[in-house]
C-alpha positions as CSV (number, residue, x, y, z in Angstrom):
1,M,111.8,143.8,-12.0
2,Q,115.4,144.8,-10.5
3,N,117.9,143.4,-8.1
4,L,116.2,139.7,-8.4
5,K,119.3,138.3,-9.4
6,L,118.9,134.7,-8.8
7,V,114.8,134.0,-8.5
8,S,114.3,136.3,-11.8
9,S,113.5,133.3,-14.6
10,S,115.9,134.7,-17.4
11,K,118.6,134.5,-14.9
12,Q,117.8,130.1,-14.7
13,G,116.7,129.1,-17.7
14,K,114.5,126.3,-16.6
15,Q,111.9,125.4,-13.6
16,T,113.2,124.5,-10.6
17,K,112.6,120.8,-8.9
18,I,112.9,120.3,-5.3
19,K,113.5,116.5,-4.3
20,V,111.5,115.8,-0.8
21,G,112.5,112.3,0.0
22,N,110.2,110.3,-2.8
23,V,108.7,113.3,-3.9
24,V,109.5,116.1,-6.3
25,I,107.8,119.2,-6.4
26,G,106.7,121.1,-9.8
27,E,107.2,118.2,-11.5
28,G,102.6,117.0,-11.2
29,F,101.0,118.5,-8.8
30,T,101.9,118.2,-5.3
31,V,99.4,117.7,-2.4
32,V,100.4,118.7,1.0
33,G,98.2,118.2,3.7
34,G,97.7,118.1,7.2
35,P,96.4,119.6,10.6
36,C,96.9,124.0,11.0
37,S,98.5,122.6,14.8
38,V,100.2,119.6,16.0
39,E,97.3,119.5,18.9
40,S,97.9,115.6,20.3
41,E,99.8,112.3,19.5
42,E,96.9,110.5,18.6
43,Q,95.4,113.5,16.4
44,T,98.4,114.4,14.8
45,I,99.1,110.4,13.7
46,R,95.5,109.6,12.5
47,T,95.3,112.7,10.6
48,A,99.1,111.5,9.2
49,E,97.3,108.3,8.5
50,A,93.9,109.9,7.0
51,V,96.2,112.3,4.5
52,K,98.6,109.5,3.9
53,A,94.9,106.9,2.3
54,G,93.5,110.1,0.3
55,G,96.3,110.3,-1.9
56,G,98.7,112.7,0.0
57,M,101.8,113.5,-0.7
58,M,104.0,115.4,2.1
59,F,102.6,116.2,5.5
60,R,102.1,119.6,7.3
61,G,101.4,120.7,11.0
62,G,102.3,123.3,12.8
63,A,104.1,122.5,15.8
64,F,104.5,126.6,16.2
65,K,102.5,128.7,16.2
66,P,102.0,132.7,16.0
67,R,98.7,134.0,16.3
68,T,96.8,137.4,16.7
69,S,96.0,136.4,20.5
70,P,98.4,135.5,22.8
71,Y,96.5,133.9,24.9
72,D,95.1,131.4,21.6
73,F,96.6,128.2,21.5
74,Q,101.0,128.4,20.5
75,G,101.5,125.0,19.5
76,L,103.7,122.3,21.2
77,G,106.9,123.3,20.5
78,L,110.3,120.7,20.5
79,E,107.3,118.3,21.9
80,G,104.8,119.0,18.6
81,L,108.4,118.6,16.6
82,K,108.6,114.9,18.1
83,I,105.1,113.5,17.0
84,L,105.6,115.3,13.2
85,A,108.7,112.9,13.4
86,K,106.8,110.3,14.2
87,A,103.8,110.7,11.8
88,R,107.0,110.7,9.1
89,E,107.9,107.1,10.8
90,L,104.8,105.9,9.9
91,T,103.5,107.1,7.0
92,G,106.7,108.1,5.2
93,L,105.5,111.4,4.0
94,P,107.7,114.1,4.5
95,I,107.4,117.0,6.7
96,V,106.4,120.7,6.2
97,T,106.6,122.8,9.3
98,E,106.5,126.1,10.6
99,V,109.8,128.1,12.5
100,I,109.0,131.4,13.6
101,D,112.8,132.1,15.2
102,P,116.0,132.0,13.7
103,R,117.3,130.7,16.7
104,D,115.0,127.9,15.9
105,V,116.2,127.3,12.3
106,S,119.2,124.7,13.1
107,W,117.3,122.8,15.4
108,V,114.1,122.1,13.6
109,C,115.6,121.6,10.7
110,E,116.4,118.5,12.8
111,F,113.0,117.7,12.5
112,A,111.1,119.0,9.7
113,D,111.3,118.1,5.4
114,I,110.5,121.6,4.3
115,L,111.0,124.6,6.9
116,Q,107.4,126.8,6.2
117,I,107.6,130.9,6.8
118,G,104.1,131.9,7.4
119,A,102.6,135.1,6.0
120,R,103.3,137.1,9.3
121,N,106.7,136.3,9.3
122,M,107.5,136.6,5.1
123,Q,109.9,140.1,5.8
124,N,111.2,139.2,8.5
125,F,114.6,139.4,7.3
126,S,117.2,138.0,10.0
127,L,114.7,133.8,9.8
128,L,115.4,134.6,5.9
129,K,118.6,134.6,6.2
130,E,118.8,131.4,8.6
131,V,116.6,129.5,6.5
132,G,118.8,130.6,3.7
133,R,122.2,129.2,4.8
134,S,120.3,125.9,6.1
135,P,120.4,122.8,4.5
136,K,116.6,121.8,3.6
137,P,114.6,123.4,1.9
138,V,112.3,126.2,1.9
139,L,108.2,127.4,1.8
140,L,108.0,130.9,1.8
141,K,103.9,132.0,2.1
142,R,102.9,135.4,1.1
143,G,102.3,138.0,3.9
144,M,98.7,139.2,4.2
145,Y,99.7,142.5,2.5
146,S,102.5,141.9,-0.1
147,T,103.0,142.9,-3.3
148,L,104.5,139.7,-6.1
149,K,107.5,142.5,-5.9
150,E,107.5,142.6,-2.2
151,W,107.5,138.7,-2.0
152,L,109.7,137.5,-4.3
153,N,112.3,140.0,-2.9
154,C,112.1,137.7,0.2
155,A,112.7,135.4,-1.6
156,E,116.4,136.9,-3.1
157,Y,116.9,136.6,0.6
158,I,116.9,133.2,1.1
159,L,118.4,132.3,-2.6
160,A,121.6,134.6,-1.2
161,E,122.6,133.4,1.6
162,G,122.7,129.9,-0.8
163,N,119.7,127.7,-0.4
164,P,118.2,127.4,-4.1
165,N,114.8,125.3,-2.8
166,V,112.4,127.3,-2.1
167,V,108.9,127.0,-3.3
168,L,106.2,130.4,-3.0
169,C,103.2,130.2,-1.9
170,E,99.8,131.6,-2.8
171,R,97.9,131.9,0.6
172,G,95.5,135.0,-0.3
173,I,95.3,139.2,0.9
174,R,93.9,141.2,3.1
175,T,91.5,143.4,1.2
176,F,88.3,145.3,1.5
177,E,86.2,141.7,1.0
178,T,84.7,140.7,5.0
179,Y,82.9,137.2,3.2
180,T,85.9,135.5,2.7
181,R,88.8,135.5,5.3
182,N,91.3,137.1,2.9
183,T,91.0,137.1,-0.6
184,L,92.8,133.9,-2.5
185,D,94.8,135.9,-5.8
186,L,95.2,132.7,-8.3
187,S,95.7,135.6,-11.0
188,M,99.3,135.1,-9.0
189,V,100.1,131.9,-9.9
190,P,100.5,132.5,-14.4
191,A,102.1,135.6,-12.6
192,I,105.0,133.6,-10.9
193,K,105.4,131.7,-13.6
194,E,106.4,134.2,-15.8
195,L,108.8,135.5,-14.0
196,T,110.5,133.1,-11.8
197,H,112.0,129.6,-12.3
198,L,111.4,128.9,-8.7
199,P,107.9,126.3,-7.9
200,V,104.8,128.1,-7.1
201,M,101.6,126.1,-4.5
202,V,98.8,127.8,-3.1
203,D,96.5,127.4,0.5
204,P,93.0,127.4,-0.2
205,S,92.5,126.8,3.3
206,H,94.2,129.9,4.5
207,G,93.4,132.7,1.6
208,T,89.4,131.2,2.2
209,G,88.9,130.2,6.0
210,K,85.3,128.4,4.4
211,L,85.1,124.6,4.5
212,S,82.7,126.0,1.7
213,L,85.0,127.0,-0.8
214,V,88.1,125.3,-1.0
215,E,87.8,122.4,-2.8
216,K,86.5,125.3,-5.4
217,M,89.6,127.0,-4.7
218,S,91.7,123.4,-5.0
219,L,90.4,122.3,-8.0
220,A,91.3,126.3,-10.3
221,T,94.5,126.1,-8.4
222,I,95.4,123.4,-10.9
223,A,93.6,125.2,-13.7
224,A,96.2,128.2,-13.0
225,G,99.2,125.8,-13.5
226,A,99.6,125.8,-9.5
227,D,103.2,123.0,-8.8
228,G,101.3,121.7,-5.6
229,L,98.4,122.5,-3.3
230,L,98.6,122.7,1.1
231,V,95.3,121.9,1.9
232,E,94.2,121.9,5.8
233,V,93.1,118.4,7.1
234,H,91.8,117.7,10.8
235,I,91.0,114.3,11.9
236,N,88.1,116.0,13.4
237,P,88.5,119.6,12.9
238,C,85.3,120.9,15.0
239,E,88.0,120.1,17.6
240,A,90.5,121.9,16.0
241,K,91.7,124.1,18.5
242,S,93.2,126.6,15.3
243,D,90.8,126.9,12.3
244,A,88.6,124.8,13.0
245,D,85.8,126.4,10.0
246,Q,88.5,125.9,7.1
247,Q,89.3,122.5,8.0
248,L,88.6,119.0,5.5
249,N,87.9,115.4,7.5
250,P,89.4,112.8,6.4
251,E,86.4,111.7,3.7
252,Q,86.5,115.4,2.2
253,F,90.3,115.2,2.1
254,K,89.3,111.5,-0.2
255,K,87.2,113.2,-2.2
256,L,89.1,116.3,-3.1
257,M,91.9,113.8,-4.2
258,Q,90.0,112.4,-6.6
259,K,88.5,115.3,-8.2
260,I,92.1,116.6,-8.1
261,R,93.6,113.1,-10.5
262,K,90.6,113.7,-12.7
263,L,91.2,117.4,-13.5
264,E,94.9,116.6,-13.7
265,Q,94.2,113.6,-16.2
266,F,91.6,115.8,-17.9
267,M,94.2,118.7,-18.1
268,A,97.1,116.4,-19.5
269,D,95.0,114.4,-21.8
270,S,93.9,118.3,-23.7
271,L,97.5,119.1,-24.0
272,F,98.1,115.8,-25.7
273,T,95.6,116.6,-28.4
274,T,96.6,120.2,-28.6
275,S,100.4,119.0,-28.8
276,I,99.3,117.0,-31.8
277,T,96.8,118.6,-33.4
278,G,98.6,121.8,-33.5
279,G,94.9,124.2,-32.2
280,E,92.5,124.2,-29.7
281,P,92.2,121.3,-27.3
282,K,89.1,119.5,-28.6
């Protein structure tokens, strides 16, 4: 694609790996778990502990929540960031949280390990430039109406400002389908792998909006070749202030992680067999 001077795989020659604490995104399969929103200290800490106990490698939670309705819960702001920092201190899990305003980037960096750009802000070019000048890795979600080319150009904005640490995240797009919240476009995973050197993750929670589909699409994400997964986990989903219908409880998350690791091992064994035999996996 034209003008993708920094994003294009042909310019880099190798896949980018991003080290965050003890986690390396782009090396193995990284699972990020946590609630849609930081609602209270107790809810956040208990969920972070459950994510770690279940095998999650990073913790996500929204301190700022851009919502469709101005009357919906908008997040706890600075208080939420402080709660996330405490969760990291207690569990050791690096923190992923969304920043929605260019004016907030510098001080959100004081709390977050990865800055998330949400779907509604994918083409907020002032925000993209600001996080591009920040020292923290950026998780760039695909906009709900965005093409692959538009998405990659937004990543180019960040890299052009000097920040090489960008993770792309497919989170579903808006189509004519109404059964699911969005249409999770897993074809983007191998497409990104063909076109760029950047790691790619998938968010099946927002991608489907249905708890019953999250596990299946999580496993499909591994088969598609993604570098990781963002999945919503809540200590008590029925009481969640946002996205209650798509969040796993701790036990569901633990079972999902067990299946993820088994599928990872199966695929690794299959690739090993293929490399030895020179043919199809046995």
